C-alpha positions, 0 to 999 in steps of 0.5 A, a space after each residue: 067872359 068877354 076878353 079885350 083883345 086889343 089889351 092882350 099881349 101877342 103871347 096872350 092872344 096866341 094862347 087865347 086863339 089856341 084855347 078858343 079854336 072851336 068857337 069860330 067867331 071868337 077865333 076869327 076876331 082874335 086872329 084878325 087882331 093878331 094879324 093886324 099887329 104884323 110887322 109891315 116890314 117883315 119878309 113875306 113869302 108867296 103862297 105856294 099854291 098861287 105860284 106857276 111852278 110851286 115846287 121849283 119856285 119854293 126850291 129856289 127860295 129855300 136855296 137862297 135862304 140856305 146860301 144866306 145862312 152859309 154866307 153868314 157862317 163864313 163871315 163869323 
């Protein structure tokens, strides 16, 4: 059964990927479709393996995020 990936909702597409994770071609096509729907304005975090000092840089990202959460709680 051939699925029309472009007509699937994101939820259906995720389910389809999960069900077909062992079929490399189907999985790749569905994942490509899912990735093409990403919000271009979404925050992107770096891949830790490409950072000069992954532990320190990821720690700084986490600390900043925690500080944002704390500031938001104080303003509520």
